[in-house]
N, CA, C and O of each residue as an XYZ file, in Angstrom:
444
protein
N    -202.537    -30.504      8.310
C    -203.073    -29.281      7.734
C    -202.528    -29.127      6.313
O    -201.316    -29.026      6.124
N    -203.404    -29.110      5.325
C    -202.986    -28.968      3.938
C    -202.688    -27.506      3.636
O    -203.542    -26.635      3.805
N    -201.444    -27.249      3.182
C    -201.002    -25.881      2.896
C    -200.664    -25.748      1.411
O    -200.020    -26.619      0.826
N    -201.104    -24.660      0.825
C    -200.837    -24.372     -0.581
C    -200.301    -22.953     -0.701
O    -200.787    -22.030     -0.047
N    -199.296    -22.799     -1.545
C    -198.742    -21.477     -1.847
C    -199.065    -21.162     -3.297
O    -198.986    -22.029     -4.167
N    -199.430    -19.909     -3.545
C    -199.670    -19.425     -4.905
C    -198.545    -18.471     -5.270
O    -198.220    -17.552     -4.519
N    -197.956    -18.705     -6.436
C    -196.942    -17.793     -6.976
C    -197.454    -17.320     -8.333
O    -197.651    -18.124     -9.243
N    -197.668    -16.007     -8.464
C    -198.252    -15.478     -9.697
C    -197.329    -14.488    -10.414
O    -197.778    -13.713    -11.258
N    -196.044    -14.520    -10.073
C    -195.082    -13.596    -10.666
C    -193.688    -14.206    -10.580
O    -193.457    -15.133     -9.803
N    -192.783    -13.697    -11.359
C    -191.382    -14.122    -11.261
C    -190.679    -13.429    -10.105
O    -189.586    -13.826     -9.703
N    -191.308    -12.401     -9.580
C    -190.680    -11.595     -8.538
C    -191.502    -11.633     -7.258
O    -192.690    -11.955     -7.264
N    -190.846    -11.301     -6.180
C    -191.516    -11.190     -4.887
C    -191.589     -9.710     -4.542
O    -190.563     -9.043     -4.413
N    -192.794     -9.208     -4.396
C    -192.979     -7.795     -4.088
C    -192.995     -6.928     -5.335
O    -192.839     -7.406     -6.458
N    -193.187     -5.649     -5.102
C    -193.230     -4.671     -6.200
C    -192.098     -3.686     -6.029
O    -191.625     -3.450     -4.918
N    -191.674     -3.120     -7.121
C    -190.572     -2.158     -7.105
C    -189.489     -2.641     -8.045
O    -189.744     -2.861     -9.229
N    -188.305     -2.806     -7.539
C    -187.178     -3.257     -8.340
C    -187.378     -4.703     -8.808
O    -187.544     -5.605     -7.987
N    -187.363     -4.919    -10.125
C    -187.504     -6.263    -10.671
C    -186.319     -7.139    -10.270
O    -186.493     -8.308     -9.925
N    -185.129     -6.578    -10.316
C    -183.929     -7.329     -9.944
C    -184.008     -7.776     -8.480
O    -183.737     -8.935     -8.167
N    -184.376     -6.863     -7.598
C    -184.519     -7.208     -6.187
C    -185.616     -8.247     -6.006
O    -185.451     -9.194     -5.236
N    -186.724     -8.082     -6.701
C    -187.841     -9.024     -6.604
C    -187.457    -10.428     -7.029
O    -187.890    -11.399     -6.409
N    -186.652    -10.556     -8.078
C    -186.181    -11.876     -8.511
C    -185.259    -12.489     -7.467
O    -185.338    -13.685     -7.189
N    -184.387    -11.673     -6.893
C    -183.503    -12.169     -5.835
C    -184.307    -12.621     -4.613
O    -184.010    -13.653     -4.013
N    -185.315    -11.846     -4.258
C    -186.156    -12.203     -3.112
C    -186.928    -13.496     -3.361
O    -187.074    -14.312     -2.450
N    -187.424    -13.692     -4.582
C    -188.148    -14.927     -4.909
C    -187.212    -16.123     -4.787
O    -187.588    -17.155     -4.231
N    -185.999    -15.987     -5.304
C    -185.024    -17.070     -5.184
C    -184.717    -17.376     -3.733
O    -184.651    -18.542     -3.343
N    -184.531    -16.353     -2.938
C    -184.250    -16.530     -1.521
C    -185.433    -17.194     -0.818
O    -185.244    -18.101     -0.008
N    -186.631    -16.753     -1.121
C    -187.828    -17.336     -0.515
C    -187.920    -18.828     -0.818
O    -188.134    -19.631      0.090
N    -187.761    -19.205     -2.084
C    -187.900    -20.614     -2.460
C    -186.799    -21.477     -1.851
O    -187.055    -22.611     -1.446
N    -185.584    -20.954     -1.784
C    -184.486    -21.722     -1.184
C    -184.679    -21.881      0.321
O    -184.413    -22.950      0.869
N    -185.129    -20.846      0.980
C    -185.386    -20.929      2.424
C    -186.590    -21.833      2.704
O    -186.605    -22.562      3.696
N    -187.589    -21.783      1.835
C    -188.754    -22.652      1.977
C    -188.322    -24.114      1.933
O    -188.800    -24.928      2.722
N    -187.432    -24.443      1.025
C    -186.930    -25.809      0.914
C    -186.216    -26.234      2.192
O    -186.284    -27.402      2.577
N    -185.543    -25.317      2.844
C    -184.769    -25.638      4.043
C    -185.632    -25.788      5.300
O    -185.187    -26.370      6.290
N    -186.848    -25.271      5.266
C    -187.725    -25.359      6.432
C    -188.214    -26.790      6.644
O    -188.386    -27.551      5.692
N    -188.433    -27.134      7.901
C    -188.945    -28.465      8.203
C    -190.365    -28.636      7.668
O    -190.691    -29.674      7.093
N    -191.193    -27.638      7.852
C    -192.573    -27.671      7.382
C    -192.640    -27.078      5.977
O    -192.219    -25.944      5.748
N    -193.167    -27.852      5.055
C    -193.266    -27.404      3.666
C    -194.727    -27.432      3.217
O    -195.545    -28.138      3.807
N    -195.051    -26.679      2.190
C    -196.420    -26.744      1.670
C    -196.650    -28.078      0.967
O    -195.707    -28.758      0.562
N    -197.907    -28.430      0.835
C    -198.254    -29.628      0.073
C    -198.141    -29.357     -1.420
O    -197.766    -30.233     -2.199
N    -198.472    -28.123     -1.804
C    -198.456    -27.757     -3.220
C    -198.075    -26.294     -3.385
O    -198.324    -25.460     -2.515
N    -197.461    -26.010     -4.532
C    -197.242    -24.636     -4.957
C    -197.886    -24.518     -6.331
O    -197.558    -25.266     -7.252
N    -198.796    -23.581     -6.452
C    -199.487    -23.340     -7.725
C    -198.876    -22.112     -8.377
O    -198.747    -21.059     -7.753
N    -198.504    -22.261     -9.634
C    -197.899    -21.177    -10.409
C    -198.879    -20.763    -11.488
O    -199.322    -21.594    -12.282
N    -199.220    -19.486    -11.523
C    -200.042    -18.985    -12.622
C    -199.538    -17.626    -13.067
O    -198.648    -17.044    -12.447
N    -200.119    -17.129    -14.153
C    -199.658    -15.918    -14.825
C    -198.146    -16.027    -15.037
O    -197.667    -17.104    -15.390
N    -197.389    -14.967    -14.839
C    -195.943    -14.996    -15.117
C    -195.176    -15.916    -14.169
O    -194.010    -16.221    -14.420
N    -195.808    -16.361    -13.090
C    -195.152    -17.295    -12.177
C    -194.745    -18.590    -12.838
O    -193.800    -19.238    -12.388
N    -195.446    -18.991    -13.915
C    -195.090    -20.237    -14.601
C    -193.688    -20.179    -15.199
O    -193.068    -21.216    -15.432
N    -193.193    -18.981    -15.446
C    -191.845    -18.843    -16.018
C    -190.774    -19.399    -15.081
O    -189.689    -19.770    -15.529
N    -191.074    -19.458    -13.789
C    -190.112    -19.989    -12.826
C    -189.867    -21.481    -13.030
O    -188.832    -22.001    -12.611
N    -190.809    -22.174    -13.671
C    -190.698    -23.613    -13.916
C    -190.060    -23.937    -15.259
O    -189.892    -25.109    -15.599
N    -189.706    -22.919    -16.018
C    -189.234    -23.112    -17.385
C    -187.712    -23.042    -17.499
O    -187.012    -22.524    -16.630
N    -187.252    -23.578    -18.591
C    -185.833    -23.542    -18.935
C    -185.286    -22.120    -18.777
O    -185.906    -21.156    -19.226
N    -184.124    -22.001    -18.139
C    -183.494    -20.704    -17.954
C    -183.842    -20.018    -16.649
O    -183.249    -18.993    -16.313
N    -184.802    -20.570    -15.901
C    -185.182    -19.979    -14.619
C    -184.017    -20.094    -13.643
O    -183.317    -21.106    -13.606
N    -183.824    -19.050    -12.861
C    -182.712    -19.047    -11.894
C    -183.057    -19.769    -10.597
O    -182.219    -19.856     -9.700
N    -184.277    -20.287    -10.484
C    -184.683    -20.961     -9.240
C    -184.973    -22.448     -9.427
O    -185.585    -23.071     -8.559
N    -184.546    -23.015    -10.536
C    -184.816    -24.427    -10.789
C    -184.215    -25.329     -9.721
O    -184.790    -26.367     -9.395
N    -183.063    -24.947     -9.171
C    -182.434    -25.759     -8.121
C    -183.345    -25.856     -6.900
O    -183.548    -26.944     -6.363
N    -183.888    -24.737     -6.465
C    -184.766    -24.711     -5.298
C    -186.060    -25.477     -5.575
O    -186.542    -26.221     -4.721
N    -186.614    -25.292     -6.764
C    -187.859    -25.971     -7.107
C    -187.650    -27.477     -7.216
O    -188.507    -28.254     -6.793
N    -186.531    -27.890     -7.774
C    -186.214    -29.308     -7.874
C    -186.083    -29.916     -6.473
O    -186.553    -31.027     -6.228
N    -185.448    -29.190     -5.566
C    -185.311    -29.656     -4.184
C    -186.681    -29.770     -3.506
O    -186.917    -30.701     -2.736
N    -187.576    -28.830     -3.790
C    -188.924    -28.893     -3.222
C    -189.681    -30.114     -3.747
O    -190.396    -30.772     -2.991
N    -189.528    -30.416     -5.033
C    -190.139    -31.630     -5.588
C    -189.594    -32.851     -4.853
O    -190.346    -33.751     -4.477
N    -188.274    -32.870     -4.653
C    -187.645    -33.976     -3.942
C    -188.153    -34.131     -2.517
O    -188.121    -35.225     -1.953
N    -188.620    -33.035     -1.941
C    -189.162    -33.053     -0.581
C    -190.664    -33.370     -0.570
O    -191.302    -33.363      0.482
N    -191.215    -33.649     -1.760
C    -192.618    -34.046     -1.836
C    -193.614    -32.954     -2.121
O    -194.820    -33.177     -2.010
N    -193.140    -31.768     -2.488
C    -194.046    -30.659     -2.798
C    -194.516    -30.791     -4.250
O    -193.703    -30.963     -5.158
N    -195.820    -30.710     -4.457
C    -196.412    -30.796     -5.791
C    -196.361    -29.404     -6.440
O    -196.968    -28.460     -5.933
N    -195.643    -29.280     -7.551
C    -195.550    -28.011     -8.281
C    -196.513    -28.074     -9.453
O    -196.405    -28.945    -10.317
N    -197.458    -27.137     -9.472
C    -198.542    -27.173    -10.448
C    -198.554    -25.890    -11.257
O    -198.659    -24.796    -10.703
N    -198.447    -26.030    -12.568
C    -198.461    -24.881    -13.478
C    -199.826    -24.773    -14.152
O    -200.389    -25.772    -14.600
N    -200.339    -23.576    -14.218
C    -201.579    -23.296    -14.953
C    -201.317    -23.540    -16.442
O    -200.486    -22.866    -17.051
N    -202.021    -24.497    -17.012
C    -201.819    -24.839    -18.417
C    -202.125    -23.688    -19.365
O    -201.419    -23.503    -20.356
N    -203.159    -22.917    -19.080
C    -203.495    -21.763    -19.907
C    -202.352    -20.753    -19.900
O    -202.020    -20.176    -20.935
N    -201.758    -20.545    -18.737
C    -200.650    -19.592    -18.600
C    -199.407    -20.089    -19.329
O    -198.710    -19.309    -19.978
N    -199.129    -21.382    -19.222
C    -197.984    -21.969    -19.931
C    -198.155    -21.754    -21.435
O    -197.207    -21.386    -22.127
N    -199.369    -21.986    -21.931
C    -199.650    -21.762    -23.347
C    -199.532    -20.296    -23.736
O    -198.985    -19.974    -24.791
N    -200.036    -19.415    -22.899
C    -199.985    -17.983    -23.176
C    -198.543    -17.499    -23.349
O    -198.242    -16.722    -24.255
N    -197.665    -17.968    -22.471
C    -196.258    -17.558    -22.540
C    -195.428    -18.452    -23.472
O    -194.207    -18.318    -23.547
N    -196.107    -19.362    -24.182
C    -195.454    -20.258    -25.154
C    -194.306    -21.050    -24.509
O    -193.206    -21.132    -25.056
N    -194.585    -21.621    -23.349
C    -193.584    -22.371    -22.598
C    -193.821    -23.884    -22.653
O    -193.158    -24.642    -21.945
N    -194.765    -24.323    -23.493
C    -195.128    -25.742    -23.543
C    -193.904    -26.652    -23.677
O    -193.812    -27.672    -22.994
N    -192.985    -26.292    -24.537
C    -191.802    -27.123    -24.783
C    -190.666    -26.816    -23.809
O    -189.682    -27.555    -23.765
N    -190.782    -25.753    -23.039
C    -189.682    -25.310    -22.170
C    -189.925    -25.563    -20.685
O    -189.066    -25.250    -19.861
N    -191.078    -26.122    -20.331
C    -191.356    -26.408    -18.929
C    -190.423    -27.526    -18.466
O    -190.427    -28.617    -19.035
N    -189.629    -27.253    -17.439
C    -188.616    -28.191    -16.969
C    -189.103    -28.968    -15.748
O    -188.828    -30.160    -15.613
N    -189.817    -28.297    -14.875
C    -190.265    -28.902    -13.621
C    -191.759    -28.730    -13.436
O    -192.391    -27.889    -14.075
N    -192.310    -29.540    -12.555
C    -193.716    -29.424    -12.233
C    -194.593    -30.097    -13.261
O    -194.122    -30.776    -14.174
N    -195.871    -29.891    -13.087
C    -196.842    -30.471    -14.014
C    -197.887    -29.422    -14.364
O    -198.166    -28.510    -13.585
N    -198.452    -29.572    -15.544
C    -199.492    -28.636    -15.970
C    -200.851    -29.146    -15.510
O    -201.093    -30.351    -15.435
N    -201.718    -28.209    -15.210
C    -203.071    -28.550    -14.823
C    -204.017    -27.463    -15.331
O    -203.605    -26.518    -16.004
N    -205.278    -27.624    -14.995
C    -206.276    -26.648    -15.424
C    -206.900    -25.957    -14.215
O    -206.649    -26.341    -13.072
N    -207.705    -24.949    -14.473
C    -208.304    -24.176    -13.389
C    -209.265    -24.999    -12.538
O    -209.457    -24.692    -11.362
N    -209.864    -26.027    -13.102
C    -210.760    -26.866    -12.309
C    -209.973    -27.546    -11.191
O    -210.395    -27.517    -10.035
N    -208.833    -28.157    -11.524
C    -208.030    -28.806    -10.487
C    -207.443    -27.770     -9.528
O    -207.421    -27.984     -8.316
N    -206.972    -26.652    -10.071
C    -206.399    -25.606     -9.215
C    -207.441    -25.110     -8.213
O    -207.137    -24.950     -7.031
N    -208.661    -24.866     -8.675
C    -209.731    -24.421     -7.778
C    -210.029    -25.487     -6.729
O    -210.265    -25.158     -5.567
N    -210.021    -26.751     -7.123
C    -210.269    -27.844     -6.183
C    -209.187    -27.921     -5.112
O    -209.485    -28.126     -3.936
N    -207.935    -27.757     -5.520
C    -206.823    -27.785     -4.564
C    -206.955    -26.635     -3.572
O    -206.778    -26.821     -2.368
N    -207.263    -25.456     -4.079
C    -207.401    -24.289     -3.202
C    -208.543    -24.476     -2.202
O    -208.400    -24.142     -1.026
N    -209.663    -25.003     -2.662
C    -210.802    -25.199     -1.767
C    -210.552    -26.301     -0.731
O    -211.129    -26.277      0.357
N    -209.696    -27.259     -1.069
C    -209.381    -28.350     -0.132
C    -208.277    -27.963      0.848
O    -208.044    -28.671      1.828
N    -207.602    -26.857      0.597
C    -206.498    -26.441      1.456
C    -207.015    -25.719      2.697
O    -207.960    -24.932      2.636
N    -206.371    -26.010      3.813
C    -206.731    -25.329      5.051
C    -206.030    -23.982      5.155
O    -206.459    -23.094      5.892
N    -204.932    -23.847      4.394
C    -204.161    -22.605      4.406
C    -203.670    -22.318      2.989
O    -203.038    -23.168      2.361
N    -203.962    -21.121      2.489
C    -203.494    -20.696      1.162
C    -202.765    -19.378      1.326
O    -203.299    -18.421      1.886
N    -201.525    -19.342      0.827
C    -200.683    -18.145      0.942
C    -200.291    -17.708     -0.461
O    -199.786    -18.509     -1.248
N    -200.520    -16.454     -0.772
C    -200.068    -15.890     -2.050
C    -198.832    -15.047     -1.788
O    -198.837    -14.161     -0.933
N    -197.770    -15.334     -2.537
C    -196.536    -14.544     -2.384
C    -196.286    -13.741     -3.642
O    -195.300    -13.009     -3.721
């Protein structure tokens, strides 16, 4: 079963930004520890910042890459936030590929 996760923010949930960042870090670290992992994680809008230099979750994301998870950043979003030179992990793609991945997935979860 092909599983894809969408991350569209630096935080998990709404309310306290600090709490949301902590929750996102916890989610990604726990995801790495699970036996079952997604095939891909797609990052768009402010979520692409998690893949950039200075992100507090690079350790978890690097571990997910090591476990075979494809980390995909929206190229338009990376450009919008001027992160082209600061992207540390993952790969950039376009909406055509992102749409194709989503349509081919049997399960898509947005966090």
